[in-house]
C-alpha positions in Angstrom: 6.4 -56.2 0.9 8.9 -53.4 -0.3 8.3 -50.0 1.3 9.1 -46.5 0.0 12.2 -46.1 2.1 13.8 -49.3 0.8 12.9 -51.3 3.9 10.0 -53.6 4.3 6.6 -52.7 5.7 5.8 -53.9 9.2 2.5 -54.3 11.0 2.8 -50.8 12.5 2.6 -49.2 9.0 -1.0 -47.9 8.5 -0.9 -46.8 4.9 0.8 -48.5 2.0 3.7 -46.7 0.4 3.2 -45.0 -3.0 5.0 -42.8 -5.3 4.4 -39.0 -5.1 2.4 -37.9 -8.1 2.2 -34.5 -9.7 -1.3 -34.1 -8.2 0.1 -34.6 -4.7 2.7 -31.8 -5.1 0.3 -29.4 -6.8 -2.2 -29.9 -3.9 0.6 -29.1 -1.4 1.6 -26.0 -3.4 -2.0 -24.7 -3.3 -2.2 -25.1 0.5 1.3 -23.7 1.1 1.5 -19.9 0.6 5.3 -20.1 0.6 5.7 -22.8 -2.1 5.9 -20.2 -4.9 9.2 -18.9 -3.4 11.2 -22.1 -3.9 14.3 -22.1 -1.8 13.6 -18.7 -0.4 10.6 -20.3 1.4 13.1 -21.8 3.9 14.3 -18.3 4.8 10.7 -17.0 5.0 9.8 -19.8 7.4 12.7 -19.0 9.6 11.5 -15.4 9.6 8.1 -16.6 10.7 9.8 -18.6 13.5 11.8 -15.6 14.6 8.6 -13.5 14.8 6.9 -16.3 16.8 9.9 -16.4 19.2 9.8 -12.6 19.5 13.4 -12.3 18.0 12.3 -9.1 16.2 15.6 -7.3 16.1 17.1 -9.7 13.5 14.2 -9.8 11.1 14.9 -9.3 7.4 12.7 -6.3 6.4 12.2 -7.6 2.8 10.9 -10.9 4.2 8.7 -9.1 6.6 7.1 -7.1 3.8 6.5 -10.3 1.8 4.9 -12.0 4.7 2.6 -9.1 5.4 1.6 -9.0 1.8 0.8 -12.7 1.9 -1.4 -12.2 5.1 0.9 -14.3 7.2 2.0 -11.5 9.5 0.3 -8.4 10.9 1.8 -5.4 12.6 0.4 -4.4 16.0 2.0 -1.3 17.6 5.1 -1.6 15.2 5.6 -5.2 16.4 5.1 -8.1 14.0 2.7 -10.9 15.0 1.8 -14.1 13.1 -1.7 -14.5 11.8 -3.4 -17.9 12.1 -2.3 -18.6 8.5 1.2 -17.6 9.4 1.3 -20.1 12.3 0.2 -22.9 10.0 2.7 -21.9 7.2 5.5 -21.8 9.7 5.5 -25.6 10.1 4.6 -26.7 6.6 7.3 -28.5 4.6 
């Protein structure tokens, strides 16, 4: 049987391959707060990762403002911290 990646399925594959539909991508966009930013979402995710790693000296202030507005980051004593939603958004693709 032909698989999505051009190879063949083997016994370890649990789900059959299928084409991504518009419904799949719209569901992902609804659950990903950064999807609306297109390619800038990559930079915003790196900003989230910088905050998580406490690399706060190099944070883009515009990105920080956007992330606070989205509810992904909160400020505590002038130090940015990820919210639970920010932690999830950091690793979404």
